[in-house]
C-alpha positions as CSV (number, residue, x, y, z in Angstrom):
1,M,-0.4,0.1,0.0
2,H,1.4,3.3,-1.0
3,R,1.2,6.4,0.8
4,P,1.8,10.2,0.0
5,L,4.9,11.5,1.3
6,S,3.8,14.3,3.0
7,R,1.8,12.0,4.8
8,V,5.3,9.9,5.7
9,A,7.0,13.2,6.4
10,S,3.8,14.1,9.2
11,S,3.9,11.3,11.0
12,L,7.6,11.9,11.7
13,R,7.6,15.5,12.1
14,V,6.2,14.8,15.9
15,T,9.4,13.1,16.5
16,C,11.6,16.3,15.4
17,Q,12.5,19.6,17.0
18,P,10.0,22.3,15.6
19,E,13.0,24.3,14.8
20,S,14.5,21.6,12.5
21,I,15.0,22.7,8.6
22,T,15.3,19.0,7.3
23,W,11.8,18.3,7.9
24,A,10.8,21.4,5.7
25,H,13.1,20.2,2.9
26,L,11.0,17.2,2.9
27,L,7.7,19.0,2.6
28,R,9.3,20.8,0.1
29,F,10.3,17.7,-1.8
30,S,6.8,15.7,-1.1
31,S,5.2,18.5,-2.7
32,S,5.1,16.6,-6.1
33,R,1.4,15.7,-6.7
34,S,2.0,12.5,-8.8
35,T,4.9,11.3,-6.4
36,K,3.8,8.0,-4.1
37,V,5.3,5.6,-1.9
38,Q,5.4,3.5,0.7
39,S,7.3,4.0,3.9
40,T,10.9,3.5,5.1
41,C,10.5,-0.4,3.6
42,L,11.4,-0.4,-0.2
43,T,9.3,-3.5,-2.0
44,R,10.8,-6.1,-4.1
45,S,8.4,-4.4,-7.1
46,R,11.6,-1.2,-7.0
47,H,14.9,-2.8,-7.9
48,S,17.2,-2.7,-4.9
49,L,20.7,-3.9,-4.5
50,T,19.8,-5.0,-1.2
51,H,18.5,-7.8,-2.8
52,A,20.7,-7.7,-5.7
53,F,23.2,-10.6,-6.9
54,L,26.1,-7.9,-7.4
55,P,29.4,-10.0,-6.1
56,T,31.9,-7.2,-6.9
57,Q,35.4,-7.0,-6.2
58,K,38.4,-4.7,-5.5
59,L,39.5,-3.3,-8.7
60,A,43.1,-4.4,-8.8
61,P,46.0,-2.7,-11.2
62,D,48.4,-5.2,-13.1
63,Q,51.5,-5.6,-12.2
64,D,52.6,-2.7,-14.5
65,G,50.6,-0.8,-12.6
66,A,47.9,-1.0,-16.1
67,S,44.1,-1.2,-15.2
68,Q,43.0,-4.6,-15.3
69,N,41.9,-6.4,-18.9
70,S,38.6,-6.3,-20.1
71,F,37.6,-9.8,-18.8
72,A,38.7,-9.5,-15.3
73,L,36.9,-6.1,-15.2
74,M,34.0,-7.7,-16.2
75,V,34.4,-10.1,-12.9
76,S,35.1,-7.2,-10.8
77,A,31.6,-5.8,-11.4
78,G,29.9,-8.2,-10.8
79,L,29.0,-9.8,-14.7
80,V,30.4,-13.1,-15.6
81,R,32.2,-15.8,-13.9
82,Q,33.8,-18.4,-15.5
83,S,32.9,-21.9,-15.2
84,S,35.7,-23.7,-17.2
85,S,37.9,-22.9,-20.3
86,G,36.0,-20.2,-22.3
87,I,32.7,-21.5,-20.6
88,F,31.1,-18.3,-19.0
89,S,28.2,-17.6,-16.7
90,L,26.4,-14.6,-17.4
91,L,25.4,-12.8,-13.8
92,P,21.9,-10.7,-13.5
93,F,24.0,-7.3,-14.4
94,G,25.8,-8.6,-17.2
95,L,22.7,-10.5,-18.8
96,R,20.8,-7.3,-18.3
97,T,23.4,-6.0,-20.8
98,L,22.8,-8.5,-23.1
99,T,19.4,-8.1,-23.0
100,K,19.6,-4.7,-24.0
101,I,21.6,-5.1,-27.2
102,E,19.5,-8.5,-27.9
103,A,16.6,-5.6,-27.7
104,I,18.3,-3.3,-30.1
105,I,19.0,-5.7,-32.7
106,D,15.6,-7.0,-33.2
107,D,14.2,-3.9,-33.5
108,E,16.9,-3.1,-36.3
109,M,16.3,-6.8,-37.8
110,Q,12.8,-6.4,-37.9
111,A,12.3,-3.0,-39.3
112,I,14.0,-4.5,-42.1
113,G,11.6,-7.4,-42.0
114,A,13.5,-9.9,-41.1
115,Q,11.6,-12.8,-38.7
116,K,12.7,-14.0,-35.5
117,L,13.1,-18.3,-35.2
118,R,14.9,-20.4,-33.3
119,L,16.8,-23.5,-34.5
120,P,18.4,-26.6,-32.6
121,L,21.9,-26.2,-30.9
122,L,22.1,-30.3,-31.6
123,L,22.4,-31.3,-35.3
124,S,23.0,-34.1,-37.2
125,P,26.4,-33.7,-39.5
126,E,24.1,-35.1,-42.8
127,N,23.8,-31.5,-44.1
128,W,27.3,-30.8,-42.7
129,Q,28.7,-33.8,-44.8
130,I,26.6,-32.5,-47.8
131,T,28.1,-28.6,-48.3
132,G,31.8,-30.0,-47.4
133,R,31.6,-28.3,-44.1
134,Y,32.2,-31.4,-41.6
135,E,35.9,-31.9,-42.8
136,A,36.2,-28.1,-43.1
137,Y,35.7,-27.8,-39.4
138,G,37.8,-30.6,-38.3
139,Q,38.1,-30.2,-34.9
140,D,36.4,-27.0,-34.1
141,L,33.4,-29.2,-34.1
142,F,32.0,-30.1,-31.0
143,L,31.2,-34.0,-31.5
144,L,28.9,-36.6,-29.7
145,N,26.8,-39.4,-30.3
146,D,23.3,-40.6,-28.9
147,R,22.7,-43.5,-26.6
148,K,22.2,-45.7,-30.3
149,R,25.4,-44.6,-31.3
150,S,23.7,-42.2,-33.7
151,P,26.7,-39.2,-34.5
152,F,25.9,-35.3,-33.8
153,L,27.3,-32.1,-34.0
154,L,26.8,-28.9,-31.5
155,S,26.1,-25.8,-33.7
156,P,28.5,-23.5,-34.2
157,T,26.5,-22.0,-37.2
158,H,23.3,-22.4,-38.8
159,E,23.7,-22.2,-42.8
160,E,22.8,-25.8,-43.4
161,E,20.0,-26.0,-40.8
162,I,18.4,-22.9,-42.2
163,T,18.3,-24.4,-46.0
164,A,17.2,-27.4,-45.4
165,L,13.9,-26.3,-43.3
166,V,13.4,-23.1,-46.4
167,A,14.3,-25.7,-48.8
168,P,10.6,-27.4,-48.8
169,Y,8.7,-24.1,-48.7
170,L,10.1,-22.6,-52.2
171,T,7.7,-23.7,-54.5
172,S,7.2,-20.2,-55.9
173,S,9.2,-17.5,-56.4
174,R,6.5,-15.1,-54.6
175,H,7.6,-16.8,-51.5
176,L,11.0,-14.6,-51.9
177,P,12.5,-12.7,-50.2
178,L,13.0,-14.2,-46.8
179,R,15.1,-12.8,-43.7
180,L,14.9,-14.9,-41.1
181,Y,16.8,-14.7,-37.8
182,Q,17.8,-15.9,-34.5
183,V,19.4,-15.1,-31.5
184,G,21.0,-18.0,-29.5
185,T,24.0,-19.9,-28.1
186,K,26.7,-21.3,-30.2
187,F,29.3,-23.4,-29.6
188,R,33.2,-23.8,-31.2
189,D,36.0,-25.9,-29.6
190,E,38.6,-23.4,-29.6
191,P,41.7,-24.3,-29.3
192,R,42.8,-21.8,-26.8
193,P,40.2,-19.4,-25.4
194,R,41.2,-16.5,-24.4
195,A,40.1,-13.2,-23.0
196,G,37.3,-14.0,-21.6
197,L,33.9,-13.7,-23.6
198,L,35.9,-12.3,-26.7
199,R,36.9,-15.6,-27.4
200,A,35.3,-18.3,-25.8
201,R,33.9,-21.9,-26.9
202,E,30.2,-21.1,-26.0
203,F,29.2,-17.7,-27.1
204,V,25.9,-15.9,-28.0
205,M,25.4,-14.8,-31.6
206,K,22.5,-13.2,-33.5
207,D,22.8,-14.5,-37.3
208,L,20.2,-13.5,-40.2
209,Y,20.0,-16.0,-43.1
210,T,18.2,-13.9,-46.6
211,F,17.1,-15.7,-49.6
212,D,16.4,-14.2,-52.8
213,A,15.4,-14.6,-55.9
214,D,18.4,-13.5,-58.0
215,E,22.0,-11.6,-57.6
216,T,20.6,-8.1,-58.0
217,A,18.0,-8.8,-55.1
218,A,20.4,-10.5,-53.3
219,I,23.2,-7.6,-53.2
220,E,20.3,-5.1,-52.4
221,T,19.5,-7.1,-49.3
222,Y,23.3,-7.2,-48.4
223,E,23.4,-3.2,-48.8
224,H,20.1,-3.3,-46.7
225,V,21.6,-5.4,-43.6
226,R,24.9,-3.2,-43.7
227,A,22.5,0.1,-43.4
228,A,21.1,-1.6,-40.4
229,Y,24.5,-2.7,-39.1
230,R,25.7,0.8,-39.2
231,R,22.0,2.3,-37.0
232,M,22.9,-0.9,-34.5
233,F,25.8,0.1,-33.5
234,A,25.2,3.5,-33.4
235,R,22.4,3.0,-31.0
236,I,24.8,0.3,-28.9
237,G,26.7,3.5,-28.6
238,V,30.2,2.3,-30.1
239,Q,32.4,3.3,-33.1
240,V,33.2,0.3,-35.1
241,V,35.0,0.3,-38.7
242,Q,33.4,-1.7,-41.9
243,A,36.4,-3.9,-43.0
244,E,36.6,-6.2,-46.5
245,A,37.5,-9.4,-45.0
246,D,37.7,-13.3,-46.0
247,S,35.1,-15.6,-46.8
248,G,36.5,-18.0,-44.4
249,T,35.0,-21.6,-44.0
250,I,31.4,-20.1,-44.5
251,G,32.0,-19.4,-48.0
252,G,30.7,-16.7,-50.5
253,T,31.9,-14.4,-52.9
254,R,31.5,-10.9,-50.3
255,S,32.4,-10.5,-47.1
256,H,32.7,-7.5,-44.5
257,E,33.6,-7.2,-40.7
258,Y,32.9,-5.0,-38.1
259,H,35.6,-4.2,-35.9
260,M,35.7,-1.9,-32.6
261,I,39.6,-0.8,-32.4
262,T,41.5,-2.1,-29.5
263,P,44.7,-3.0,-28.9
264,V,44.2,-6.4,-27.4
265,G,41.9,-7.2,-30.2
266,E,43.3,-10.5,-32.1
267,D,42.4,-9.3,-35.8
268,T,44.7,-6.7,-37.6
269,L,43.1,-3.9,-40.2
270,L,44.8,-1.8,-42.5
271,H,43.0,1.6,-43.1
272,C,43.6,4.5,-45.2
273,P,42.8,7.8,-43.8
274,K,42.2,9.3,-47.1
275,C,39.3,7.0,-48.9
276,N,38.6,5.3,-45.6
277,Y,39.7,1.8,-47.2
278,A,40.0,-0.7,-44.5
279,A,40.1,-4.8,-44.7
280,N,41.3,-7.3,-42.9
281,V,45.0,-8.1,-43.0
282,E,44.1,-11.1,-44.4
283,R,42.1,-9.7,-47.2
284,A,44.3,-6.2,-47.9
285,V,45.8,-5.1,-50.7
286,G,48.3,-1.9,-51.3
287,L,51.9,-1.0,-52.5
288,P,54.6,-2.0,-51.1
289,V,56.7,1.0,-50.1
290,A,60.0,-0.1,-51.9
291,A,61.2,-3.3,-53.9
292,P,64.3,-5.1,-52.5
293,S,67.5,-4.0,-53.3
294,N,68.2,-6.9,-56.1
295,T,64.9,-7.6,-58.2
296,L,64.0,-10.3,-59.5
297,T,65.3,-10.2,-63.4
298,P,67.2,-12.7,-65.5
299,T,70.3,-11.6,-64.1
300,S,69.6,-12.8,-61.1
301,T,72.5,-15.3,-59.9
302,L,71.3,-18.7,-61.2
303,T,73.1,-21.3,-59.2
304,A,71.4,-24.3,-57.5
305,A,71.3,-25.3,-53.8
306,S,74.9,-26.2,-52.0
307,R,74.5,-26.2,-48.8
308,V,72.4,-29.5,-48.2
309,S,72.9,-31.2,-44.7
310,T,69.3,-31.4,-42.9
311,D,66.5,-33.9,-43.9
312,A,64.1,-31.0,-44.3
313,E,66.7,-29.1,-46.9
314,R,67.1,-32.3,-48.6
315,R,63.3,-32.5,-49.0
316,I,63.3,-28.8,-50.5
317,A,66.6,-29.8,-52.3
318,N,64.9,-32.6,-53.8
319,A,61.1,-30.8,-54.3
320,L,63.0,-27.2,-56.5
321,S,65.5,-30.0,-58.4
322,R,62.6,-31.2,-60.3
323,G,63.1,-31.0,-63.8
324,G,65.7,-28.4,-63.0
325,L,63.5,-26.2,-61.4
326,A,66.2,-25.3,-58.9
327,T,68.9,-24.0,-61.2
328,V,66.2,-21.7,-62.5
329,L,65.2,-20.5,-59.0
330,G,68.9,-20.0,-58.2
331,Y,68.3,-20.0,-54.3
332,E,70.8,-21.6,-51.8
333,L,69.0,-23.1,-48.9
334,G,69.4,-21.9,-45.4
335,L,68.2,-22.5,-42.8
336,A,66.8,-26.1,-41.3
337,S,63.6,-24.9,-39.6
338,S,62.4,-22.8,-41.9
339,A,60.6,-24.0,-45.3
340,D,61.7,-20.5,-46.5
341,V,64.6,-20.2,-48.9
342,V,65.4,-16.7,-48.4
343,S,67.9,-14.9,-50.8
344,S,68.9,-11.4,-51.3
345,T,66.1,-11.8,-54.2
346,A,63.3,-13.5,-53.0
347,S,62.1,-16.4,-50.8
348,V,60.4,-19.4,-51.9
349,R,58.1,-20.8,-50.0
350,L,56.1,-24.7,-51.0
351,A,52.9,-26.1,-51.1
352,T,51.1,-28.8,-52.4
353,V,47.4,-28.6,-54.0
354,R,45.2,-31.0,-54.8
355,D,41.3,-31.5,-55.6
356,R,39.2,-32.2,-52.3
357,S,38.4,-35.6,-51.7
358,S,34.6,-36.4,-51.9
359,G,34.3,-37.5,-48.2
360,A,33.3,-41.0,-49.3
361,P,34.9,-43.9,-47.9
362,A,38.6,-45.0,-49.4
363,Q,37.0,-47.9,-51.3
364,Q,34.4,-45.9,-53.2
365,Q,36.6,-43.6,-54.4
366,A,38.1,-44.4,-58.0
367,E,41.7,-43.0,-56.8
368,T,43.4,-40.7,-54.5
369,P,43.3,-36.8,-56.3
370,K,47.2,-36.3,-57.3
371,S,48.9,-33.1,-55.9
372,D,50.7,-30.3,-57.8
373,L,54.1,-28.8,-56.2
374,V,53.2,-24.7,-55.6
375,V,56.3,-22.8,-55.6
376,V,55.6,-19.1,-54.3
377,L,58.0,-16.5,-54.5
378,V,57.7,-13.5,-52.4
379,R,60.3,-10.6,-51.1
380,P,62.1,-11.7,-48.6
381,D,61.0,-9.2,-46.3
382,R,57.8,-10.1,-46.8
383,H,55.1,-12.5,-45.5
384,L,53.3,-15.2,-47.1
385,N,49.7,-14.3,-46.5
386,E,48.1,-18.3,-46.9
387,V,44.2,-17.1,-46.5
388,K,45.3,-15.4,-49.9
389,L,46.8,-18.4,-51.4
390,R,44.2,-20.5,-50.8
391,G,41.5,-18.3,-52.1
392,L,43.4,-17.8,-55.2
393,P,40.5,-18.8,-58.6
394,G,42.6,-22.2,-58.7
395,F,43.1,-22.7,-55.6
396,K,39.7,-22.0,-54.1
397,G,38.1,-25.5,-52.2
398,K,40.9,-27.3,-52.8
399,D,43.4,-28.9,-50.1
400,V,46.3,-26.3,-49.7
401,V,49.2,-28.0,-47.1
402,M,52.2,-25.7,-46.8
403,L,55.5,-27.7,-46.6
404,D,57.8,-26.9,-43.4
405,G,60.0,-30.3,-44.2
406,S,59.1,-32.1,-41.0
407,P,58.6,-36.0,-41.0
408,A,55.3,-35.8,-40.1
409,Q,54.9,-34.8,-43.6
410,S,56.0,-37.4,-45.2
411,D,52.8,-38.3,-46.9
412,V,52.5,-35.0,-48.7
413,W,55.8,-34.4,-49.7
414,P,56.4,-34.0,-53.4
415,D,59.0,-36.5,-53.5
416,G,56.0,-39.0,-53.4
417,Q,54.2,-41.1,-56.0
418,E,51.1,-38.8,-55.8
419,M,52.7,-35.8,-57.2
420,S,51.4,-34.9,-60.9
421,G,54.7,-33.8,-62.3
422,K,55.3,-30.0,-63.4
423,A,55.2,-27.6,-60.2
424,I,53.1,-24.4,-60.5
425,V,55.0,-21.1,-59.8
426,L,53.4,-18.0,-58.4
427,V,55.4,-15.3,-57.8
428,D,54.2,-12.4,-56.1
429,Q,53.5,-8.8,-56.7
430,S,55.6,-7.7,-53.9
431,L,58.7,-8.8,-56.4
432,R,57.0,-7.0,-59.3
433,Y,57.4,-3.8,-59.3
434,P,61.4,-1.8,-59.5
435,N,62.1,0.3,-56.8
436,N,60.1,3.5,-58.3
437,T,56.8,4.0,-56.7
438,A,55.2,6.6,-59.1
439,A,55.6,4.0,-62.0
440,A,54.5,1.1,-59.8
441,T,51.3,3.5,-58.7
442,T,50.6,4.1,-62.6
443,E,50.9,0.8,-63.5
444,A,48.2,-0.1,-60.7
445,G,45.8,2.4,-62.0
446,E,46.0,1.0,-65.7
447,G,45.2,-2.5,-64.4
448,E,48.0,-4.0,-67.1
449,E,50.2,-6.8,-67.0
450,G,52.6,-4.9,-69.0
451,D,56.5,-5.9,-69.2
452,G,57.7,-2.2,-68.0
453,D,59.3,-4.2,-64.9
454,G,61.0,-6.6,-66.7
455,S,58.9,-9.5,-65.9
456,A,58.0,-10.7,-69.2
457,W,61.0,-13.3,-69.3
458,L,59.7,-15.3,-66.0
459,G,57.3,-17.6,-68.6
460,D,59.9,-17.9,-71.1
461,A,62.4,-19.3,-67.7
462,F,60.0,-21.4,-66.5
463,S,59.1,-23.1,-69.7
464,G,58.7,-27.0,-70.0
465,M,59.2,-27.0,-66.1
466,T,56.1,-26.0,-64.5
467,K,52.0,-26.4,-65.7
468,R,51.7,-22.9,-65.4
469,V,53.4,-19.1,-64.1
470,E,51.4,-16.7,-62.5
471,W,52.1,-13.4,-60.6
472,A,49.2,-13.3,-57.6
473,D,49.1,-10.9,-54.4
474,V,50.0,-13.7,-51.6
475,H,51.6,-11.1,-49.3
476,N,50.4,-9.4,-46.3
477,V,49.7,-6.2,-46.6
478,E,51.8,-4.1,-43.7
479,Q,51.5,-0.3,-42.2
480,G,53.4,1.8,-44.6
481,D,52.4,0.4,-48.0
482,H,51.0,2.8,-50.2
483,C,46.6,2.5,-50.4
484,S,46.3,1.2,-54.1
485,T,42.7,2.4,-54.0
486,C,43.8,5.8,-53.7
487,A,46.6,4.7,-56.5
488,Q,44.4,4.1,-58.6
489,A,42.6,7.5,-58.1
490,Y,45.5,9.4,-58.7
491,A,46.2,7.1,-61.9
492,H,43.0,7.9,-63.5
493,I,43.3,11.9,-62.7
494,H,47.2,12.2,-64.2
495,Q,45.7,10.0,-67.6
496,T,42.9,12.5,-67.9
497,D,44.8,16.4,-67.5
498,H,48.1,14.9,-68.5
499,S,49.5,15.8,-65.1
500,P,53.2,15.1,-64.2
501,S,53.4,11.9,-62.3
502,P,51.1,11.8,-59.3
503,S,52.9,11.7,-56.0
504,P,52.8,8.7,-53.7
505,P,49.3,7.7,-52.8
506,P,48.7,8.0,-48.9
507,S,50.1,4.8,-46.6
508,L,48.1,2.7,-44.9
509,L,47.9,2.9,-41.0
510,S,47.5,-0.7,-39.1
511,H,45.0,-1.3,-35.9
512,R,44.3,-3.9,-33.8
513,A,41.1,-5.2,-33.6
514,V,38.0,-7.0,-32.2
515,E,35.8,-8.4,-35.2
516,V,32.2,-8.0,-33.6
517,A,30.1,-9.2,-36.6
518,H,30.2,-9.9,-40.3
519,A,28.2,-10.3,-43.3
520,F,28.6,-12.7,-46.0
521,Y,26.8,-12.9,-49.6
522,L,26.7,-16.6,-50.1
523,G,25.4,-17.0,-53.6
524,T,24.3,-20.4,-54.3
525,R,26.8,-21.7,-51.9
526,Y,24.0,-23.6,-49.5
527,S,21.2,-23.2,-51.8
528,E,22.2,-25.5,-54.3
529,P,23.7,-28.5,-52.4
530,L,20.9,-28.4,-50.3
531,R,18.0,-27.9,-53.2
532,A,16.8,-24.5,-51.9
533,T,15.3,-23.8,-55.3
534,F,12.2,-22.5,-56.4
535,P,10.3,-22.9,-60.4
536,Q,11.3,-20.3,-63.0
537,V,10.6,-19.4,-66.4
538,D,13.6,-18.9,-68.5
539,A,13.3,-16.1,-70.7
540,A,14.6,-17.4,-73.6
541,S,13.5,-20.6,-74.0
542,G,10.3,-19.9,-72.8
543,K,11.0,-23.6,-70.0
544,T,10.4,-23.3,-66.8
545,A,13.7,-24.8,-64.6
546,R,14.2,-25.0,-60.7
547,V,16.7,-22.0,-60.0
548,P,18.6,-21.9,-56.5
549,A,17.9,-19.2,-53.9
550,Q,20.4,-16.3,-53.6
551,M,21.9,-16.6,-50.1
552,G,23.5,-13.9,-47.5
553,C,24.1,-15.1,-43.8
554,Y,25.1,-12.0,-41.4
555,G,26.3,-12.8,-37.9
556,V,26.6,-10.6,-34.5
557,G,28.5,-11.7,-31.7
558,V,26.3,-10.7,-29.1
559,S,28.3,-11.6,-26.1
560,R,31.1,-10.3,-27.7
561,V,30.0,-7.1,-28.2
562,L,29.4,-7.2,-24.5
563,A,32.8,-7.5,-23.9
564,A,34.3,-5.5,-26.6
565,V,32.5,-2.5,-25.1
566,V,33.8,-3.0,-21.6
567,E,37.2,-3.1,-23.4
568,A,36.1,0.1,-25.1
569,C,34.4,2.0,-22.7
570,R,36.8,1.7,-19.7
571,D,38.9,4.0,-17.2
572,D,41.2,3.2,-14.1
573,K,38.0,3.3,-12.0
574,G,35.8,1.0,-14.1
575,I,32.8,0.4,-17.0
576,V,32.2,3.9,-18.5
577,W,28.5,2.1,-20.1
578,P,26.7,3.8,-22.9
579,A,23.5,4.7,-21.6
580,A,21.6,2.5,-23.6
581,V,23.1,-0.8,-22.7
582,A,24.1,-0.5,-19.1
583,P,22.2,-2.9,-17.2
584,Y,20.5,0.3,-15.1
585,T,20.7,4.1,-16.5
586,V,20.3,5.6,-13.2
587,C,21.4,4.4,-9.7
588,I,19.9,6.1,-6.5
589,V,22.4,6.2,-4.0
590,P,21.0,7.3,-0.1
591,L,24.0,8.1,2.2
592,I,22.1,6.0,5.3
593,G,24.2,6.4,8.2
594,T,25.4,3.1,9.8
595,A,24.2,3.2,13.9
596,G,25.7,0.0,15.1
597,G,27.9,1.7,17.1
598,A,26.0,4.4,18.4
599,E,23.5,1.3,19.0
600,G,26.3,-0.4,21.3
601,A,26.9,2.9,23.4
602,Q,22.8,2.9,23.8
603,G,23.4,-0.1,25.5
604,Q,26.1,0.9,28.0
605,G,23.8,4.0,29.3
606,Q,25.2,6.9,27.1
607,A,22.3,8.6,26.4
608,P,23.3,11.5,23.9
609,V,24.8,8.7,21.6
610,S,21.5,7.4,22.1
611,E,19.8,10.5,20.6
612,K,22.4,10.4,18.0
613,A,21.2,7.1,16.9
614,K,17.4,7.7,16.3
615,A,18.2,10.9,14.9
616,M,20.3,9.2,12.4
617,Q,17.2,5.9,12.0
618,R,15.2,9.4,11.5
619,D,17.5,10.5,8.8
620,N,18.2,7.1,7.3
621,A,14.1,6.7,7.0
622,L,14.1,10.2,5.3
623,L,16.4,9.6,2.6
624,L,14.8,5.7,1.5
625,D,11.5,7.5,1.6
626,A,13.2,10.2,-0.8
627,S,14.7,7.9,-2.8
628,A,11.8,5.6,-3.3
629,A,9.8,8.7,-4.4
630,L,12.3,10.2,-6.8
631,Y,12.5,5.8,-8.3
632,D,8.8,6.4,-8.5
633,A,8.9,9.3,-10.2
634,L,11.2,8.6,-13.0
635,A,9.5,5.3,-13.6
636,E,6.0,7.1,-13.8
637,S,7.3,9.3,-16.3
638,R,8.9,6.9,-19.0
639,V,12.0,9.1,-19.0
640,L,14.0,6.3,-18.7
641,P,14.7,3.7,-21.7
642,R,12.7,1.1,-19.9
643,Y,11.2,1.0,-16.5
644,F,12.6,-0.8,-14.5
645,D,16.3,1.2,-16.0
646,C,16.9,2.2,-12.1
647,V,18.1,0.9,-9.3
648,I,18.6,2.1,-5.5
649,D,21.6,1.5,-3.6
650,D,19.9,0.5,-0.1
651,R,22.6,-1.8,1.4
652,R,23.6,-0.9,4.7
653,V,27.5,0.5,3.9
654,S,29.5,3.4,3.7
655,A,29.3,6.1,1.2
656,G,32.9,5.7,-0.1
657,Y,31.7,2.0,-0.8
658,K,29.0,2.5,-2.5
659,L,30.1,5.4,-4.7
660,T,33.9,3.0,-5.7
661,D,31.2,0.5,-6.8
662,A,28.8,3.2,-8.4
663,E,32.3,3.9,-10.6
664,L,33.3,0.3,-10.8
665,V,29.7,-0.9,-12.1
666,G,29.5,2.1,-14.6
667,Y,26.0,3.3,-14.2
668,P,25.6,6.4,-16.3
669,Y,24.2,8.4,-14.1
670,V,24.1,8.4,-10.3
671,V,21.9,10.3,-7.8
672,I,23.1,11.5,-4.5
673,L,21.0,12.0,-1.7
674,G,22.9,13.1,1.4
675,K,23.7,16.1,3.9
676,R,22.9,18.6,1.2
677,F,19.2,16.8,0.6
678,L,18.5,16.8,4.4
679,K,19.7,20.8,4.8
680,E,18.4,22.2,1.2
681,G,16.4,20.0,-0.5
682,K,18.7,19.4,-3.2
683,V,20.3,16.0,-5.1
684,E,23.5,16.1,-6.4
685,V,23.7,14.0,-9.9
686,V,27.0,12.8,-10.8
687,A,27.3,11.3,-15.0
688,R,29.9,8.2,-15.8
689,T,31.9,10.8,-18.0
690,G,32.6,13.4,-15.1
691,R,29.8,15.8,-15.2
692,R,28.3,16.9,-11.9
693,D,24.8,18.8,-11.5
694,V,23.2,19.8,-8.4
695,V,19.6,20.3,-8.6
696,G,16.3,20.4,-6.4
697,A,15.1,17.7,-5.4
698,E,11.3,17.9,-6.7
699,A,9.8,15.2,-8.6
700,E,9.5,17.2,-11.6
701,V,13.0,18.9,-11.3
702,I,14.1,15.7,-11.6
703,V,12.5,14.5,-14.4
704,K,13.4,17.6,-16.6
705,Y,16.8,17.3,-15.9
706,F,16.7,13.6,-17.2
707,K,14.6,14.7,-20.0
708,D,17.4,16.9,-21.0
709,V,20.1,14.6,-20.6
710,V,19.6,10.7,-21.4
711,V,19.8,9.8,-25.0
């Protein structure tokens, strides 16, 4: 049962001195016509920390004096606890933030016409075997058997499941477009879980799957989702960078990642500050800042390998000596611990490539696919990008094994019987250009092969000893390399207005980042093998045929976003939540006194202390009643994003403990009721970002204040 605060004050006023200013200010506070509270007992309908499961811990610095990492901070703030390696329990305050993130995602997904569903976590591997991902995922899958020994897997993603679900429904093109999404738990057997929720074995994902009738419609859907992602992260209150990315085991032909820049990120982004080009290092392209002193030319020293002393070196020498290839390459073998063969001219890496086996039992296969030897030449100062290598047109979808000379690779080394004969030679673009950035820029802009760099001889040099010789972009781009996008623009301007040779294009910057979302245009990667097709009339022949739907998949790591926000939004005192996703937007802190010592003294017959204890009890009751009135005023006004978006810290602990805890947990706003309220009828509002305001305690004043400051 609720009573007006004025009646509470009247009942308390008879116990105080008539000249006291305290109760006059209480009456002024309670003059708000709509404010109703229950007396000193705060009911469970109001959220209070007395009843909250919030096991905070003291925020301790690292050994080097720096603040804690994001996961340690989440533990200290009472958001999460680790159950086992890579597996975590989200506590109530952490779950409140996760729920708010999910609500924003729901809004934006449904705004583009997506429908929410729930797919099973326990899946049969049958469809995964059809698409080839059962083998591709390998040990990343959690596998188990039921009591009948039937195999199952815990799903890390649901492309196969959603495609098989939709396939029978597609009886007409009228059923398209179709956009379905879910928010749920995923599993991946990470070999090295780390950084808490940033790299976990069990995690929460939002995955959207789209089906369109043709590629044009699918690309339009892709752009709609990208726009929704931009709005979504803006509402969450964090800045993300959209970057071109590799499709990985998901597949598809177009892919973008969304990253939050942070020093603890496990991904590397290359970014151009002029044109805003951004890409993951696995996908990034750029112009190397300088060519090596000895470029790859016909005059390079051509001497066969001379120092062969270890098994690894011998294997490399044997591979390169087949058909005189070592003589043509002319590189002296060096370190036994590496398959790199380094000279002043180039670094050589070896690999084998072969068609991926069908997955059928060995006895059902006609023969084991034969391997091709791949020789990759890269500038000595550059690292080979294996992701780019595996994504080349002739290699995508095949088994590519990098050779390191170890005995464990004896079954795939090229001196076995399975080799098909001549080698494939890939010459990296880092060896293409002489030490002339302007010339390189112009040629990159023209997009022509050309032989201005003296490279046309390569095909003739390897004639008769190779399957083919190709230029390829297979090196890692590094900070300081020139932006190829700007280079093409510069070259176009130069060719158009016949201006002097362009200056070097801007240099790329490197950043560490955490991936929080990903967009894939899949095409028919899953719809074709799983027969998610619909009837369509061919315009030329007039015949009806079934064509596969064009698909896309779009993921958001919801639990990873939670951890990434903490990583990006914190200081040496704790978390600095964006208001939209804070566990609570407002924490009301009545600075109630702890009268344990006074009450103990009262038992010893010390009357003055007893009066002090009674006065403290009256003040405590007043502060708690006022806090409840303030809570109700904010709740009823709907000024906060959600009805229960305010919490009262009514714990019987010291003021310092409460305020330190509030900074650690990171409430965007803390309303402090203390001596100033008792004497002047005013409260202090402290924003987590540092702003402090003293405002009147009347309900109308408080509500207006938060209407003005809460976004």
